[in-house]
BAVOBA-266800 format. One record per residue: x, y, z of N, C-alpha, C, O in turn. Coordinates in steps of 0.2 Angstrom, whole numbers, plus 2048, in hexadecimal, padded with zeros to 3 digits. Layout:
N
XYZXYZXYZXYZ/...
//
This chain:
456
86F8147FD87280D7FF87880B7FA87680C7F4/87D8087FC8828067F88808007F387B7FD7F5/8838007EE8827FA7EA8887F77E788D7FA7E6/8887F07E688E7ED7E488E7ED7DC8937EA7D9/8897F07D98897F17D28877EB7CE8887EB7C8/8847E67D18817E17CD87B7DF7CF8797E07D5/8777DB7CB8707D97CD8717D17CF8747CD7CC/86D7D07D486D7C97D68687C57D38667BF7D6/8647C67CE85F7C37CB8607BC7C985C7B77CB/8657BA7C58667B37C38677AF7C98657A97C8/86B7B17CE86D7AD7D38667AC7D88657A67DA/8637B17D985D7B17DD8577AC7DA8547A87DD/8577AD7D38527A87D08547A17D085079C7D1/85B7A07CF85D7997CF85D7967D685B7907D7/85E79A7DB85E7977E28577967E58567917E8/85379B7E384C79A7E58497947E18457907E4/84B7937DB84878D7D784A7877DA8477827D9/8507867DD8527807DF85077E7E685477D7EA/84A77E7E784777D7ED8477757EE8477717EA/8467737F484676C7F683F7697F483A76D7F3/83F7627F383975F7F08347607F683575F7FC/82E7627F58287637F982876A7FD82476B800/82E76E7FB82E7747FE8287797FB8277787F5/82577D7FF81F7817FC8237877F982778A7FC/8217897F382378E7F08207957F381A7957F4/82479A7F582279F7F981D7A37F48187A67F7/81D7A37EE8197A77EA8127A57EB80D7A97EB/81079E7ED80A79C7EE80779F7F58017A17F5/80C7A07FA8097A48008087AB7FF8047AE802/80C7AE7FA80B7B57F98047B67F58017BB7F7/8037B27F17FC7B27ED7F77B17F27F27B47F2/7F77AC7F77F27AB7FC7F17B18007EB7B3802/7F77B48027F67BA8077F37C08037EF7C3806/7F47C07FD7F07C57F87E97C47F87E57C87F8/7E77BD7F77E07BB7F67DC7BD7FC7D77BF7FC/7E07BC8027DC7BD8087DB7C480A7D87C6810/7DE7C98067DD7D08077D57D18077D37D680A/7D27CD8047CB7CE8037C77CD80A7C27D180B/7CA7CA80F7C77C98157C87D08197C37D281D/7CD7D38197CF7D981B7CD7DA8237CF7D6827/7C87DF8247C67E182B7C17DC82E7BE7DE833/7BF7D882A7BA7D382C7BD7CD8307BA7C9834/7C47CD8307C87C88347CC7CC8397D27CC838/7C97CF83E7CD7D28437CD7CE84A7C87CC84C/7D37CD84C7D37CA8537D67CF8587DC7D1857/7D27D185D7D47D58627DA7D38667DA7CD867/7DF7D78677E47D586B7E57D98727E57D6877/7E57DF8717E57E48777E27EA8757E07EC86F/7E07EF87A7DE7F58797E27FB87C7E57FA882/7E28008797E580687C7E180A8817E380E884/7DA8088827D680B8857D180F8817CB80F883/7D381187B7CF8158777CF8128707CB81486C/7D380D86F7D480A8687D68028697DB80186C/7D27FE8667D47F78667DA7F68617DA7F985B/7DF7F28637E47F085E7E37E885D7E47E4861/7E17E78567E07E08547E67DD8517EA7E184E/7E67D68507E97D384B7E57D18467DF7CE847/7E67D283F7E27D083A7E47C98387EA7C7838/7DF7C58357E07BF8327E57C082C7E97BC82B/7E57C68297EA7C78247F17C88267F67C6823/7F27CB82C7F87CB8307FB7C48318017C382F/7F77BF8337F97B88347FC7B582D8017B182D/7F87B68287FA7B38228007B681F8057B281D/8017BD81F8077C081D80D7BE8228127BD81F/80C7BD8288117BB82D8137B482B8197B382B/80F7B08298117A98278157A982081A7A681F/8137AD81C8177AF81581D7B18178227AF813/81E7B681B8247B981D8297B482082F7B381E/8267B082582A7AB82882D7A58238327A3824/8287A381F82A79E81A8307A181583579E813/82F7A88138347AB80F83A7AB81283F7AA80F/83B7AD8198417AE81C8457A781C84B7A681B/8417A281E84379B81E84679981784B795816/84279B81184579980B84B79D80A85079A806/84C7A380C8527A780B8587A480E85E7A480C/8577A281585C79F81885E798815864797815/85979481385B78E81085F78F80A86478B809/85E79480686279580086779A80186B79B7FC/86879C80786E7A080886E7A68048747A8801/8697AA8038687AF7FE8647B580185F7B4804/8677BB8018637C18038647C67FE86A7C97FD/8607C87FA8607CE7F585E7D47F98597D47FC/8627D97F88607E07FC8607E57F68657E57F2/85C7EA7F685B7EF7F185B7F67F585A7F67FB/85B7FC7F185B8027F48548037F88548077FD/84F8007F58488017F98497FF800846802804/84C7F980184D7F58078517FA80C84F7FB812/8567FC80985B80180D85880780F859808815/85480B80B85181180D84B80F81284A813817/84780A81184280881684580781C842809821/84A80381D84D80182484F80782784D80882D/85380C82485581282784F81682984F81982F/84A81682584481A82684181882D84081C831/84081182D83E80E83384280F83983F81183F/84980F83884D81183E84C81884184C81A847/84B81D83C84A82483E844824842843827847/83E82184083882184383881E84A83582084F/83C81884B83D81585184181A85683F81B85C/84781D85484B82185784782785A847829860/84382A85583F83085783A82E85D839832861/83782885C83282686183582686883282886D/83B82386883F82286E84182987184082A877/84382E86D84583487083E83887283F83D875/83883686F83283A87183083887982C83B87B/83483387C83283288383383788782F83988B/83983A88783A84088B83784788983584B88C/83784788283484D87F82D84E88182B854882/82984988182184988281F845888819845889/82484288B82283F89181D839890818837893/81F83588A81C82F88981D82A88E82282A891/81882588F81982089381C81A88F81C81A889/81E81589382180F88F81B80C88B81D809886/81580C88E80F80988A80E80D88380D80A87E/80F81488480E81887E813816878812815872/81981687A81E81487681E80D87381F80C86D/81C80887781B8018758158018708167FD86B/81080587080A80586C80D80886580B806860/81180D86681481186081880C85C81880C856/81D80985F82180585C81E7FE8598207FB855/8187FC85C8157F785A8127F88538127F484E/8107FF85180E80084B814801846814800840/81A8038488208038448227FB8438247FA83D/8217F78478227F084681D7ED84081F7E983C/8177F08418127EE83B8147F08358137ED830/8177F783481A7F982E81F7F582B81F7F3825/8247F383082A7EF82E8277E882C82A7E5827/8227E682F81F7DF82E81C7DF82681D7DA823/8197E48248167E481D81C7E681881B7E4813/8217EA81B8277EB81682A7E481582D7E380F/82A7DF81A82E7D981982B7D581382E7D1811/8257D68118217D280C8257D48058257D0801/8277DB80582B7DD7FF8327D97FF8347D77F9/8357D880583C7D580583B7CD80383E7CB7FF/8357CA8068347C38048327C37FC8357BE7F9/82E7C77F982D7C67F28337C77EE8337C47E9/8377CC7F083D7CE7EC8427C87EC8457C67E7/8427C47F18477BF7F28447B87F08487B37EF/83D7B77F083B7B07EF8367AF7E88357AA7E6/8347B57E68307B57DF8347B67D98387BB7DA/8337B27D48367B37CE8327B77C982C7B87CA/8357B97C48327BE7BF82C7BA7BC8277BD7BA/82D7B47BB8287B07B78227AF7BC81C7AD7B9/8237B07C281D7AF7C78197B67C78147B67CB/81C7BC7C48187C27C68117C27C380D7C57C7/8107BF7BD8097BF7BB8047BC7C07FF7BE7C1/8067B67C38027B37C78017B77CE7FB7B77D0/8067BA7D08057BE7D68007C47D57FC7C57D9/8017C77CF7FD7CC7CD7F67CA7CC7F17CD7CF/7F47C47C97EE7C17C87EB7C07D07E57C17D0/7EF7BE7D47EC7BD7DB7EA7C47DE7E47C47E1/7EE7C97DD7EC7D07E07E67D27DC7E17D57DF/7E67D17D57E07D47D17DA7D17D37D57D47D4/7DA7CA7D47D47C67D77D27C97DD7CC7CA7DE/7D67CA7E27D47CD7E87D17D47E77CB7D57EA/7D47D87E37D07DF7E27CA7DE7DF7C57E27E1/7C97DA7DA7C37D87D77BD7D67DB7B77D87DB/7BF7D17E07BA7CE7E47B87D37EA7B27D37EC/7BD7D77EC7BC7DD7F17B77E17EE7B27E37F1/7B87E37E77B47E87E47AD7E57E37A87E97E4/7AC7DF7E07A67DC7DF7A27DB7E679C7DD7E5/7A57D97EB7A27D97F179F7E07F479A7E17F6/7A47E57F27A27EC7F479C7EE7F17987F27F4/79B7ED7EA7957EF7E778F7EC7EA78A7EF7EB/78F7E57EB78A7E27EF7887E57F57837E67F7/78E7E67F978D7E98007897F08007857F2803/78C7F47FA7897FB7FA7827FB7F877E7FF7FA/7807F67F47787F67F37747F37F876F7F57F9/7777EE7FC7727EA8007757EA8087717E880C/77B7EC80977D7EC81177F7F38137857F4814/77B7F881477D7FE8167807FE81D77E7F9821/78480381F78780382578A7FC8277897F982C/78E7FA8227917F38237957F28297957ED82C/7997F782B79E7F683079A7F583779C7F083B/7947F88387907F783E78C7F083D78B7ED843/78B7EE8377887E783778D7E283978C7DD83C/7937E38377997DE83979A7DF84079B7DA844/79B7E484279D7E58497987EA84D7997F084E/7927E784F78C7EA85278E7ED85878B7F285A/7937EB85C7957EE86379A7F486179C7F7866/79C7F585B7A17FB85A79E80285C79880385B/7A280685D7A080D85F79F8118587A4812855/79A81485779981885179D81E85179D822856/7A181F84C7A582584B7AC82484F7B182784D/7AB8208547B181F8587B68198557BC81A855/7B28148537B580E8507B580E8497BA80E845/7AE80E8467AD80E8407A781383E7A2814842/7A88178397A381C83779D81983379F81482F/79781B83579281883179281B829793821829/79281782479381981D78D81881978D819813/78781681C78281581778381081278580A813/78181280C78280D80678980F80278A80C7FD/78D81280579481380279780C802796808806/79B80B7FD79F8057FD7A58058017A9809801/7A58008067AA80080B7AD7F980A7B37F880C/7AA7F48077AC7ED8067AF7EB80D7AC7ED812/7B47E680D7B67E38137BB7E88177BD7E681C/7BD7ED8147C17F28177BD7F681C7C07F9821/7B77F681B7B27FA8207B38018207B1805824/7B680481B7B880B81A7B880D8137BB80A80F/7B48128107B48138097BA8168067BB815801/7BD81A80A7C481D8087C98188077CD819801/7CA81480B7CF80F80B7CD8098057D2807802/7C78088057C48048007C68077F97C88037F5/7C480D7F87C68117F27CD8117F07CE8107EA/7D28117F57D98117F37DB80A7F17DE80A7EC/7D88057F47DA7FE7F17D77FD7EB7DB7FA7E6/7D17FF7E97CE7FE7E37D28027DD7D38007D8/7D38087DF7D780D7DB7DE80A7D97E180A7D3/7E18067DD7E88037DC7E77FD7D77EB7FD7D2/7E27FA7D87E07F47D37DE7F77CC7E17F57C7/7DA7FC7CC7D97FF7C67DE8027C27DF8027BC/7E38067C67E98097C27ED8047C07F08057BA/7EE7FF7C37F37F97C07F07F67BA7F37F57B5/7EA7F57BA7E67F27B57E77F77AE7E87F47A9/7E67FD7B07E68027AA7ED8027A87EE8037A2/7F28027AC7F98027AA7FB7FC7A67FE7FC7A1/7F87F67A87FA7F07A47F67F179D7F97EF798/7F07F479D7ED7F57967F17FA7927F17F878C/7F37FF7957F78047917FE80178E800803789/8007FC7928077F97908057F378A80A7F1787/7FF7F27897FD7ED7847FB7E77867F97E2782/7FB7E578D7F87DF78F7F07DF78F7ED7E478E/7ED7D978F7E67D878E7E37D97957E57D579A/7DE7DD7967DA7DE79C7D37DE79A7D07E2796/7CF7DA79D7C87D979C7C47E079D7C57E37A3/7C07E27997BC7E879A7B77E87A07B77ED7A4/7B57E27A27B07E17A87B47E37AF7B17E57B3/7BB7E17AF7BF7E27B47BF7EA7B67BE7ED7BB/7C07EE7B07C17F57B17BB7F87B37BA7FD7B6/7B57F67B07AE7F97B27AD7F77B97AA7FB7BC/7AE7F17BB7AC7EF7C27B07F47C77AE7F67CC/7B77F57C67BB7F87CA7B98007CA7BA8037CF/7B78027C47B58097C47AF80A7C87AE80F7CB/7AA8067C77A48077CA7A58067D27A280A7D6/7A98027D47AA8017DB7AD8077DE7AB8097E3/7B280A7DA7B580F7DD7B18157DD7B18197E2/7AC8167D97A781C7D97A281B7DF7A081F7E2/7A18147E079C8137E679F8147EC79B8157F1/7A58157ED7A88177F37A781E7F57A88217FB/7A58227F07A48297F17AA82D7F47A98317F8/7AF82A7F37B682C7F67B98317F17BB8307EC/7B98387F37BC83D7EF7C383C7EF7C783D7EA/7C783A7F47CE8397F47D08337EF7D58337EC/7CC82E7EF7CD8287EB7CC82A7E47D08287DF/7C782E7E27C68307DB7CC8347D97CF8347D3/7CE8397DD7D483E7DB7DA83A7DB7DE83B7D6/7DB8357DF7E18307DF7E182D7D87E682D7D5/7DB82A7D67DB8277D07DD82B7CA7E08297C5/7DB8317CA7DC8367C57E38387C47E68397BF/7E68397CA7ED83A7CA7F18347C87F68357C3/7F082E7CA7F38287C77F28277C07F68257BC/7EC8297BD7EA8287B67EF82D7B27F182B7AD/7EF8337B47F48387B17FB8367B17FF8377AC/7FD8327B68048307B680582A7B180A82A7AD/8008267B08008217AB8018247A48058227A0/7FD8297A37FD82D79C80483079C807830796/8078337A180D8367A081383179F81883379B/81282B7A18178267A081682279A81B821796/81082179880F81C79280C82078C80D81E786/80882678D8058297887FE8267877FC82178A/7FB8287827F48267817F482077B7F4821775/7F481A77E7F38147797EC8137777E7816779/7EB80F7717E580E76F7E180A7747DB80C775/7E48067777E080277C7DD8067827D7806784/7E280B7847E080F78A7DB8147877D681678B/7DB8177817D781B77F7CF81877E7CA81B780/7D081277C7C980E77C7C680D7827C080E783/7CA80C7887C880B78E7C58117917C0811795/7C98177907C681D7937C081F78F7BB821793/7BF81E7897B981F7857B381C7887AE81E789/7B48157897AF81178C7AD8147937A7814795/7B28157977B181879E7AD81E79E7A881F7A2/7AF8237997AB8297997A482879779F82B79A/7A382479279C822790798820796792822797/79A81A79979781879F79681D7A579081C7A8/79B8217A679A8267AB79482B7A979082D7AD/79482D7A378F8317A178882E7A17838327A3/7878287A07818247A177F8247A87798257AA/7838237AC7828227B47838287B77818287BD/78482E7B47868347B87808367BD7818377C3/77A8367BA7748387BF7748347C57738377CB/77482E7C577482A7CB77A82B7D077A82B7D6/78082C7CC78682C7D07868337D47898347D9/7848387D078483F7D377F83F7D97808437DE/77983C7D877483C7DE7778387E477783A7EA/77B8327E277F82E7E87838337EB7848337F1/7878367E778D83A7EB78A8407EE78C8427F4/7858437EC7818487EF77E8467F677F84A7FB/77C8407F777983E7FD77E83D80277C83E808/78483D80078A83D80578E843806794843808/78B84880378E84F80479585080079A853803/79684C7FB79C84C7F779D8527F27A28527EF/7988567F279985C7EE79A8637F27988687EF/79C8627F879C8687FC7A18668027A3861803/7A486C8057A986B80B7A58688117A186C814/7A68628137A28608187A785F81F7AD86281F/7A485C8247A885C82A7AF85882A7B485A82D/7AF8538267B584F8257BB8538217C0852823/7B885781D7BD85C81A7C086181E7C686281E/7BC8648227BE8688277C386582C7C886882E/7C185F82E7C585B8337CC85A8307D185B834/7CC85982A7D38588277D785E8277DD85E828/7D48648267D886A8267DA86C82D7E086E82E/7D786A8327D986A8397DF86683A7E486783D/7DE8608387E485B8397EA85D8357F085B838/7EA85F82F7F086282C7F386882F7F986882F/7EF86C8327F18728367F586F83C7FB87283E/7F286A83F7F68678457FC864843801865847/7FC86183E80285D83B80886283A80E86183B/80686883680B86D83480E87083B81487183B/80A87184080D87484681286F84981787284C/81086984A81586484D81B86384982086384C/81A86384282086283E82586983F82B86883E/82286E83F82687484182987484782F877848/82787184C82A87085382F86B85283486B856/82F86584E83386084E83585E847833858845/83886284483A86183C83F85C83A83F85A835/84385A83F84985683D84784F83C84784C837/84584C84284484484283D84384583B83E846/83984984583284884783184684E835847853/82A84384F82884285682983A85782783785D/82A83685282B82E85382582B85081F82E850/82682584E82182184981B82084E81B81D853/81582284B80F82184E80E82385580A821859/81282885781082B85E80B83185D80A835862/8088328578048388577FE83885C7FD83D85F/7FB83285C7F68328617F78348687F283686B/7FD83386A7FF83587180283C871800840876/80683E86C80984586C80484A86B80585086E/7FE8498677F984E8667F685086D7F485686E/7F684C8727F384D8787F785287C7F5857880/7FE85287B80285787E80285E87B80486287E/7FF85E8757FD8648727F68678747F486D872/7F38628777EC8658797E68638747E0865875/7E885E8707E385C86B7E185586D7E585086E/7DA85486E7D884D8717D884886C7D7849866/7D984186F7D883B86B7D183986C7CF836871/7CD83A8677C68398687C38328657BE82F867/7C783085F7C582A85C7CB8278587D082A858/7CA8218557CF81D8537D382184E7D982084E/7D08258497D38288447D982E8477DE82F843/7D783084D7DC83584F7E38328517E7836853/7E482C8517EB8298527EF82A84C7F582A84D/7EC82C8477EF82D8417EE83583F7EA838842/7F18378397F183E8377F083D82F7F483B82C/7EA84082D7EA8418267EF8468237F184B826/7F284481D7F784981B7FC845816800848813/7FC83F81780183B81280883C81480A83B81A/80B83F81081384181181384581781884581A/80F84981880F84E81E80F84A82481384B829/80B84582580B84082A81283D82B81483C830/81583A82581B83782582183C82982583A82D/82084382682584782982484983082884A834/81D84983381C84A83981F84583E822846843/81E83F83C82183984082983883F82C837845/82B83983A83383883983783E83783D83E835/83484483683784A83483984A82D837846829/83D84F82B83F85082484484B82284484981D/84884882784C84382684883D82484A83A81F/84383B82883F83582683B83681F83B83181B/83983C81E83583E81883A83D81283883A80D/84083F81284583E80D84683780C846834806/84783381184982C81084282880D843824809/83D82A80F83682780C836829805834824801/83782F8038378317FC83D82E7F883C82D7F2/84282D7FB8488297F78468227F684881F7F1/84281F7FA8408187FA83B8187F483C8137F0/83681C7F483181D7EE83581E7E783381B7E2/83A8227E883D8247E184181E7DF84281C7D9/84481A7E38478147E184280F7DE84480B7DA/83C80E7E083780B7DD83680D7D68368087D1/8358147D58348167CE83A8157C98398137C4/8408167CC8468157C784780E7C584980D7BF/8458097C98458027C783F8017C28407FE7BD/8398037C48338027C08348057B98338017B4/83880B7B883980E7B283D8097AE83C8087A8/8428067B18478017AD8427FB7AA8437F97A4/83D7F97AE8397F47AC8357F57A68347F27A1/8317FB7A782C7FD7A18307FF79B82D7FF796/83680179B83A80379683E7FE7928417FF78D/83E7F87958417F279283D7EE78E8387EB790/83E7EE7878397EB7838397E37838357E0780/83E7E178783E7D97888397D778C8377D178C/8377DB7918327DA79682B7D97928297DD78E/8277D47948207D479181C7D979381D7DD798/8167DA78F8127E079180F7E079880F7E679B/80D7DB79A80A7DA7A18107DD7A680E7E17AB/8167DB7A581B7DD7AA81C7E47AA81D7E87AF/81C7E77A481D7EE7A38187F27A68197F77A9/8127EF7A580C7F27A880C7F27AF80A7F77B3/80E7ED7B280F7ED7BA8147F27BC8127F57C1/8197F37B881E7F87BA81B7FF7BA81C8037BE/8178017B58148077B480F8087BA80F80D7BD/80B8037BB8068037C18098047C78068077CB/80F8017C98128027CF8158097D081580B7D6/81680C7CA8188137CB8128187CC81281C7CF/80D8167C780781A7C880381A7CE80081F7CF/8038157D28008157D88038197DE80081A7E3/80A81B7DD80E81F7E180B8267E28098287E8/80A82A7DD8078317DE8008307E07FD8347E3/7FD82B7DD7F58297DF7F48297E67F082C7E9/7F88257EA7F88237F17FA8297F57F882A7FB/7FF82D7F28018337F67FC8377F67FA83A7FC/7F98397F07F383E7F07ED83B7F57EB83F7F9/7EC8357F47E68327F87E88328007E3834804/7EE8328027F08328097F083980C7F083A812/7EF83E8077EE84580A7E884680E7E784A812/7E384280C7DC84280F7DA83D8147D683E818/7DE8378147DD8328187E482E8197E782D814/7E582B81E7EC82881F7ED82181C7EF81D81F/7EC8218157ED81B8127F48198117F5813810/7F981D81180081B810802816815806811814/7FF81681B8018118217FB80C8227FB809827/7F680C81D7F180781F7F480081C7F6800817/7F37FB8217F67F581F7F57F18197F97EF815/7EE7F18177EC7ED8117EF7F180B7F27EE806/7EF7F880B7F27FC8067FA7FB8057FD7FA800/7FD7FB80B8047FA80C8067F380980B7F2805/8027EE80A8047E78088037E78008077E47FD/7FE7EA7FD7FD7EA7F68037EE7F38067EB7EE/8057F47F680A7F77F28117F47F38147F47EE/8127F17F88197EE7F98197E87F481F7E67F2/8147E47F38147DF7EE8157E17E78197DE7E4/8117E67E58127E97DF8197EB7DD81C7EA7D8/81C7EF7E28237F17E18287EC7E182D7EC7DD/8267E67E582B7E17E582B7DD7DE8307DA7DC/8257DC7DB8247D97D58297DD7D082B7D97CB/8297E37D082D7E77CB8347E57CC8387E47C7/8377E47D283E7E27D383E7DB7D08437DA7CC/83A7D67D183A7CF7CF83B7CF7C783F7CB7C4/8377D37C48377D47BC83E7D77BA8417D47B5/8407DC7BD8467DF7BB84C7DB7BD8517DB7B9/84C7D77C28517D37C48537CD7BE8587CB7BD/84D7CB7BB84E7C67B68527C87B08547C47AC/8537CF7AF8567D17A985D7D37AA8607D67A6/85F7D17B08667D37B286B7CF7AE86A7C97AC/8707D37AB8757D07A687C7CF7A98807CB7A7/87D7D37AF8847D37B18857CD7B58817CA7B8/88B7CB7B688D7C57BA88C7C77C188D7CD7C3/88B7C27C688A7C47CD8907C47D18957BF7D0/8927C87D68977C87DA8967C27DF8917C07E1/89C7BF7E189C7BA7E589F7BC7EC8A47C07EC/89D7B97F18A07BA7F88A17B47FB89E7AF7F9/8A57B48008A67AE8048A27AE80A8A27A880E/89E7B380C89A7B28128957AE8128927AC80C/8927AB81888D7A68178877A88138847A3810/8857AE81487F7B08118817B580C8847BA80D/87F7B48068817B980087C7BF8008767BE7FF/87F7C580287B7CB80387D7CF7FD8827D17FC/8787D07F88797D47F28757DA7F186F7D97F2/8787DF7F08737E57EF8727E67E88767E67E4/86B7E77E68697E77DF86B7EE7DD86B7F37E1/86D7EE7D786F7F57D48697F87D18657F67CE/8687FE7D48628027D28638087CE85E80B7CB/8698097CC86A80F7C786780D7C08678077BE/8648127BD8628127B78668127B28648127AC/
//
């Protein structure tokens, strides 16, 4: 995406700050939306059904929608729109997904209903992407810590309830939704931690993100309470999610590659290893009870889904089959839709490539790379406080972590994970924007449209 070669930080901060008396600051709505992540799948409002799968609106969707609407009104009122390369790549990526879905009508004989359902999920992806646009345009660098604290509190409450649920509320999804179909809607998970996501793998991803950012802040020199790290580590282990533990390890190595081994990080690792050694017998017995030391049916199912994805990608390599059309296209290949999970495909970036082809995959990777280049500028700037540099390191560490995690379950497109990632990435922009030194370009159009410089 082209750049005008200047940063809009000073202007954006000044215009957002000059709100009218009594106007609600958007940062408060962002914090409320993050706090309500704790409700997650406990707040599902059924809207319609595809016949095999219910399509709900979440309470979280309503809160995020209110935040986005208020953010748009604020941007219009202050006549400011800041655009960066992440936004450009994201919008073109969405356009490729939409175009491919429309082209799939004659290719696969999709009905108007099939395409409408598929594009509805593209709309949801854009919906959560919009929170990035709102945060970039309405949240200031000095608010970054408050936003992070709201997200951190949500992760900690989620983990604390999850530990309680793991101990006293087995098969929690069936308890919450007693009329749900076992394995078709929610899998019975016994005493595994599912918390309010009602799924141990997605829960593990959310907890791992919080833990990685906390460790990143610790590595950068910020203060992080030990009990928070212990709680998040315990909660992640209680998910018995191999994908989450692997993702955390990948993210942890990323932190070490960026920051090196600081004294604080070494101390945290030492305490963690000691506690793991003490709890190892119980944890091993817990994992063995859920067949986590062998190749089970879920692992074999993933191998099958990867094979199917590679086959479809080989047939449609350029722009793929269209955003979220997998549930319908797989039937054209003779693979049945048996339960909710088969509307998606495990494989992470493989799934992105299947839906949007190598063109869409390239755009998605360029979007992630743009996040990394901006974050690198933030953590290398000594003027930034330790907490902000830690946020930037964490925003990058979670990228390979979630890519690895999504190989085993479709977490890249899971709404709660998307919201968390978009907010983290946007906070990096807010912090970096505050350090802009170049004068801003002026335009005469009614709305000032300024592209942020992403060059390192």
